C-alpha positions as a Markdown table, in Angstrom:
| # | Residue | x | y | z |
|---|---|---|---|---|
| 1 | Unk | -8.5 | -7.7 | -8.7 |
| 2 | Unk | -11.4 | -9.5 | -6.4 |
| 3 | Unk | -14.9 | -10.0 | -8.4 |
| 4 | Unk | -16.5 | -10.5 | -5.1 |
| 5 | Unk | -15.1 | -7.2 | -3.6 |
| 6 | Unk | -16.3 | -5.4 | -6.8 |
| 7 | Unk | -19.6 | -6.8 | -6.5 |
| 8 | Unk | -20.1 | -6.0 | -2.7 |
| 9 | Unk | -18.6 | -2.4 | -3.6 |
| 10 | Unk | -21.1 | -2.0 | -6.3 |
| 11 | Unk | -24.0 | -3.3 | -3.8 |
| 12 | Unk | -23.1 | -0.7 | -1.3 |
| 13 | Unk | -22.8 | 1.9 | -4.0 |
| 14 | Unk | -26.4 | 1.0 | -5.0 |
| 15 | Unk | -27.5 | 1.0 | -1.5 |
| 16 | Unk | -26.3 | 4.7 | -1.1 |
| 17 | Unk | -27.7 | 5.5 | -4.4 |
| 18 | Unk | -24.5 | 6.5 | -5.9 |
| 19 | Unk | -23.3 | 5.8 | -9.4 |
| 20 | Unk | -19.8 | 4.8 | -9.5 |
| 21 | Unk | -17.8 | 3.3 | -12.3 |
| 22 | Unk | -15.9 | 0.3 | -10.8 |
| 23 | Unk | -13.0 | -0.9 | -13.1 |
| 24 | Unk | -11.5 | -4.2 | -12.6 |
| 25 | Unk | -7.9 | -3.9 | -13.9 |
| 26 | Unk | -4.3 | -4.4 | -13.1 |
| 27 | Unk | -2.7 | -1.4 | -11.1 |
| 28 | Unk | 0.5 | -1.6 | -13.1 |
| 29 | Unk | -1.4 | -0.8 | -16.3 |
| 30 | Unk | -4.3 | 1.4 | -15.5 |
| 31 | Unk | -6.3 | 2.5 | -18.3 |
| 32 | Unk | -6.3 | 6.3 | -17.9 |
| 33 | Unk | -4.0 | 9.1 | -19.3 |
| 34 | Unk | -4.1 | 12.6 | -17.3 |
| 35 | Unk | -7.8 | 12.1 | -16.3 |
| 36 | Unk | -7.9 | 12.9 | -12.6 |
| 37 | Unk | -7.1 | 15.6 | -10.0 |
| 38 | Unk | -6.3 | 13.1 | -7.4 |
| 39 | Unk | -5.6 | 9.3 | -6.7 |
| 40 | Unk | -6.1 | 7.8 | -3.4 |
| 41 | Unk | -4.8 | 4.2 | -2.5 |
| 42 | Unk | -5.3 | 3.3 | 1.2 |
| 43 | Unk | -4.2 | 0.3 | 3.2 |
| 44 | Unk | -1.6 | -0.3 | 0.7 |
| 45 | Unk | -4.0 | -1.0 | -2.1 |
| 46 | Unk | -1.9 | -3.0 | -4.6 |
| 47 | Unk | 1.3 | -1.2 | -3.5 |
| 48 | Unk | 3.2 | -2.7 | -2.1 |
| 49 | Unk | 2.3 | -6.2 | -2.4 |
| 50 | Unk | 3.7 | -7.0 | -5.8 |
| 51 | Unk | 6.4 | -9.7 | -5.9 |
| 52 | Unk | 9.3 | -7.1 | -6.9 |
| 53 | Unk | 10.4 | -3.7 | -6.5 |
| 54 | Unk | 10.2 | -3.2 | -10.3 |
| 55 | Unk | 6.2 | -4.1 | -10.0 |
| 56 | Unk | 5.6 | -1.8 | -7.3 |
| 57 | Unk | 7.3 | 0.9 | -9.3 |
| 58 | Unk | 5.1 | 0.1 | -12.3 |
| 59 | Unk | 2.0 | 0.8 | -10.0 |
| 60 | Unk | 3.4 | 4.4 | -8.8 |
| 61 | Unk | 4.3 | 5.2 | -12.4 |
| 62 | Unk | 0.7 | 4.1 | -13.7 |
| 63 | Unk | -1.1 | 6.2 | -11.1 |
| 64 | Unk | 1.3 | 9.0 | -12.2 |
| 65 | Unk | 0.2 | 8.7 | -15.8 |
| 66 | Unk | -3.4 | 8.8 | -14.9 |
| 67 | Unk | -3.2 | 12.1 | -13.1 |
| 68 | Unk | -3.2 | 15.4 | -14.5 |
| 69 | Unk | -0.6 | 18.2 | -13.8 |
| 70 | Unk | -0.7 | 19.5 | -10.5 |
| 71 | Unk | -2.9 | 16.6 | -9.1 |
| 72 | Unk | -2.2 | 15.0 | -5.7 |
| 73 | Unk | -1.6 | 11.3 | -5.0 |
| 74 | Unk | -2.3 | 10.1 | -1.6 |
| 75 | Unk | -1.3 | 6.9 | -0.2 |
| 76 | Unk | -0.1 | 4.6 | 2.4 |
| 77 | Unk | 2.5 | 2.2 | 2.3 |
| 78 | Unk | 4.4 | 0.1 | 5.0 |
| 79 | Unk | 6.8 | 1.7 | 7.1 |
| 80 | Unk | 10.2 | 0.4 | 6.9 |
| 81 | Unk | 11.5 | 2.2 | 10.0 |
| 82 | Unk | 9.2 | 0.0 | 12.1 |
| 83 | Unk | 10.8 | -3.4 | 11.1 |
| 84 | Unk | 14.5 | -1.9 | 11.3 |
| 85 | Unk | 14.0 | -0.2 | 15.1 |
| 86 | Unk | 11.8 | -3.1 | 16.5 |
| 87 | Unk | 12.9 | -6.2 | 14.5 |
| 88 | Unk | 13.8 | -8.4 | 17.5 |
| 89 | Unk | 10.4 | -7.6 | 19.2 |
| 90 | Unk | 8.5 | -8.2 | 16.0 |
| 91 | Unk | 10.5 | -11.3 | 14.4 |
| 92 | Unk | 12.4 | -12.7 | 17.2 |
| 93 | Unk | 16.1 | -13.4 | 17.4 |
| 94 | Unk | 16.2 | -15.3 | 14.1 |
| 95 | Unk | 14.1 | -12.8 | 12.1 |
| 96 | Unk | 11.0 | -14.8 | 12.1 |
| 97 | Unk | 12.8 | -18.2 | 11.1 |
| 98 | Unk | 11.3 | -19.8 | 14.1 |
| 99 | Unk | 7.8 | -19.6 | 14.9 |
| 100 | Unk | 6.3 | -16.2 | 16.2 |
| 101 | Unk | 2.7 | -14.8 | 16.7 |
| 102 | Unk | 2.1 | -14.3 | 13.1 |
| 103 | Unk | 4.7 | -16.8 | 11.5 |
| 104 | Unk | 6.1 | -13.7 | 9.8 |
| 105 | Unk | 9.5 | -13.8 | 8.2 |
| 106 | Unk | 11.4 | -10.5 | 7.6 |
| 107 | Unk | 14.2 | -10.1 | 5.2 |
| 108 | Unk | 16.5 | -7.2 | 6.1 |
| 109 | Unk | 18.2 | -6.9 | 3.0 |
| 110 | Unk | 14.9 | -7.1 | 0.7 |
| 111 | Unk | 12.9 | -5.2 | 3.5 |
| 112 | Unk | 10.1 | -7.7 | 2.9 |
| 113 | Unk | 7.9 | -9.6 | 5.3 |
| 114 | Unk | 6.6 | -13.1 | 4.4 |
| 115 | Unk | 3.8 | -14.6 | 5.9 |
| 116 | Unk | 0.4 | -16.8 | 5.3 |
| 117 | Unk | -3.0 | -15.0 | 5.6 |
| 118 | Unk | -6.0 | -16.9 | 6.2 |
| 119 | Unk | -9.4 | -15.1 | 5.6 |
| 120 | Unk | -13.1 | -15.3 | 4.7 |
| 121 | Unk | -13.7 | -13.6 | 1.3 |
| 122 | Unk | -17.2 | -11.9 | 0.5 |
| 123 | Unk | -18.6 | -15.1 | -0.7 |
| 124 | Unk | -18.1 | -16.7 | 2.6 |
| 125 | Unk | -15.2 | -18.8 | 1.5 |
| 126 | Unk | -12.2 | -19.2 | 3.5 |
| 127 | Unk | -8.9 | -18.6 | 1.6 |
| 128 | Unk | -5.3 | -18.7 | 2.3 |
| 129 | Unk | -2.8 | -16.3 | 0.7 |
| 130 | Unk | 1.0 | -16.3 | 0.8 |
| 131 | Unk | 1.7 | -12.6 | 1.5 |
| 132 | Unk | 5.1 | -11.0 | 0.6 |
| 133 | Unk | 4.9 | -7.4 | 1.7 |
| 134 | Unk | 7.7 | -4.6 | 0.8 |
| 135 | Unk | 8.4 | -2.1 | 3.6 |
| 136 | Unk | 9.5 | 1.1 | 2.3 |
| 137 | Unk | 11.8 | 3.9 | 3.9 |
| 138 | Unk | 10.7 | 7.5 | 3.6 |
| 139 | Unk | 13.7 | 8.1 | 1.7 |
| 140 | Unk | 12.9 | 5.4 | -0.9 |
| 141 | Unk | 9.5 | 6.7 | -1.4 |
| 142 | Unk | 10.6 | 10.1 | -1.9 |
| 143 | Unk | 13.2 | 9.3 | -4.4 |
| 144 | Unk | 10.7 | 7.0 | -6.3 |
| 145 | Unk | 8.3 | 9.7 | -6.5 |
| 146 | Unk | 10.7 | 12.5 | -7.3 |
| 147 | Unk | 12.0 | 10.2 | -10.1 |
| 148 | Unk | 8.4 | 10.2 | -11.6 |
| 149 | Unk | 8.3 | 14.0 | -11.6 |
| 150 | Unk | 6.5 | 14.8 | -8.3 |
| 151 | Unk | 7.7 | 18.2 | -7.0 |
| 152 | Unk | 6.5 | 17.9 | -3.5 |
| 153 | Unk | 6.4 | 14.8 | -1.5 |
| 154 | Unk | 5.3 | 15.1 | 2.4 |
| 155 | Unk | 5.1 | 11.7 | 4.7 |
| 156 | Unk | 3.3 | 11.3 | 7.9 |
| 157 | Unk | 2.6 | 8.6 | 10.5 |
| 158 | Unk | -0.7 | 6.7 | 10.3 |
| 159 | Unk | -2.4 | 5.5 | 13.5 |
| 160 | Unk | -4.6 | 2.7 | 12.7 |
| 161 | Unk | -7.8 | 4.1 | 11.3 |
| 162 | Unk | -6.4 | 7.9 | 11.6 |
| 163 | Unk | -5.0 | 9.7 | 8.7 |
| 164 | Unk | -3.7 | 13.1 | 9.4 |
| 165 | Unk | -1.1 | 15.6 | 8.5 |
| 166 | Unk | -0.5 | 16.2 | 11.9 |
| 167 | Unk | 1.3 | 12.9 | 13.1 |
| 168 | Unk | 5.0 | 13.0 | 12.5 |
| 169 | Unk | 6.3 | 9.5 | 11.2 |
| 170 | Unk | 8.2 | 7.5 | 14.0 |
| 171 | Unk | 9.5 | 4.0 | 13.9 |
| 172 | Unk | 6.2 | 3.2 | 16.0 |
| 173 | Unk | 3.9 | 3.7 | 13.0 |
| 174 | Unk | 3.0 | 0.3 | 11.2 |
| 175 | Unk | 2.2 | 2.5 | 8.0 |
| 176 | Unk | 3.1 | 6.1 | 6.5 |
| 177 | Unk | 0.9 | 8.3 | 4.8 |
| 178 | Unk | 2.3 | 9.8 | 1.6 |
| 179 | Unk | 0.8 | 13.0 | 0.1 |
| 180 | Unk | 2.7 | 13.9 | -3.3 |
| 181 | Unk | 2.0 | 16.7 | -6.0 |
| 182 | Unk | 2.9 | 16.6 | -9.3 |
């Protein structure tokens, strides 16, 4: 959704002499129908950053429509096991209602973390965004993908910057790697 990020991506592609068609659109309604053999969505991409679970599901459904039969969908999402097991360490006794290191608040019922992110964008402008991220349990992701027609769903742990099918998911992983096959 960021014009500045797309511009920077185009510049990098041009530097590498790559011809990549970049498309700016809403992930909930991608303009593709059974066109791709694979889809990759890392570092949460748009999913699970939407305001509602229904909106997050729309992203999964939209990607699924864009994939051919027997295609693979590879993505990362926030590991819901982590805040459940490490709740008091991460959010304090009051679930983050009192100030902690990142001022995050976690809602155990909705499985959502709310926080404020301050960053400098690709144009050098400091921005502040209210973030509301949905953490998912492996069983939820499996059910969502199976309901969309995926026949195989594998879930692995992610160590920062390292994606491997060899790493078994634990509550210590911040993210999980999902490899689904239609």
